[in-house]
N, C-alpha and C positions, 0 to 999 in steps of 0.2 A: 509432288508438291504438297506442302503442309499448309493448312489454312492459318491465317494470322490470329490464333486464339489468344495469346497474351494481350495483344492490343485491344481486342474486342472485350475481353473480360475487364480490363482496366477501365475502358470507357463506360462499361455498364456500372462498375462500382462508383465511378465519379458521378455518373448521373444519379445513382441512388442516393449518394451523400448530398448532392445538391438538392435533391427533392426533400430529404430529411431536414436540411438546413432551412429551406424555404418554408416548410411546414412549421418548424420551430419559430422562425421569425414571425410568421403570420400569427401563431398562437400568442407570442409575446406582445405583438401589437394589439391583438384582441383583448388581452388581459389589461394592458395599459389603458386603452380607451374605455374599456368596461369599468375600470376603477374610477376614471374621471367622470363617467356618466353616473355611477353610483354616488359619488360625492356630491354631484350637482343635484341628484334626486333628493338626497338627504337635506341639502341646503334648501331646496324648494319646499320640502315638507316643513322645515323649521320656519320658513317665511309664512307658509300657509297657516301654521298654528299661531303665528304672531310672535314667536320667539325672536325672530330676526327681521328687522326692517331696514337694515343698513347694508344694502347691496354694494354700495360704493366705498366701503371702508377698505383702505389699502395700507400695506406695510410702510410705504414711504411717508405717510402722513405724520406730521409732528403734533405734539400735544397742543400748542397754540392754534394750529390749523383746525384740529378737531373741536377745540373750544369755540372758535369763530363759526365754523360750519354747522355744528350740531348743538351748540349752546351748552355743552357740558363744561363746568368750571375745571380749569386745569388742576386746581388743588385737589379736587375730588378724584380726578383721573390718577394723579400721582399717588394719592392715598390708597386707592383700589389696587394699583399695581405695585405698591410698596416701594415707591421711588422717593428720592430726596424732594423736599418741599419746593425748592427753587433751583434754577440753573439748567444749563444744557438744553435750552429751548430749541436748538437746531437738530437735536437727535430725533430720528424717526421712531415710530412705534416698534418697528422691527429691531432697531438698535437697542431700544430700552429693554425689549424682551430678552435679547442676548445678554445684555448687561446684568439683568436680574436672574439669569439662568431659567427662564420660563419658556415653555413650548409656545410656538407661534399661535397654535389653536387656543391655548389657554389665554394668552394676551388678547387675542381677538374676542373671545367670549367675555372677558372682563370689560373691555372697551364697549362692546355691543350692549352689555348689561347697563353700563353707565349711560349710554346714549338713550336706550329705551326708557330708563328711569326718568330722564329729563325731557323726553319727547312730550309734546303737547297732547292732551287727551283727544282721541279721535271722536268725532261727532256721529259715528255710525250707529 
């Protein structure tokens, strides 16, 4: 009688490949979550330096909404973003960025800068 070598070696190879795939998936998850942690750390550092105080700024917000909530005149936001002076009040900041071919981070920084310029001085 011969031992079942082909079956045993096949099972060993499958187990090895499953182990490799599991390690690669684990590494991918670590890199992904590490990237998110790094971005959050950078954001927190910007907040600590006083560069950003607008933690609640979101892409769905419209220019009239930002004007109401943060007190930044819509005209100035439009000028800073290079947008038409009037119209399309229902477009979100994200949509305006796509329309103007601007990266979402660039749009966010421009809007944050405008908000910080119009923020009341802190009494610290």
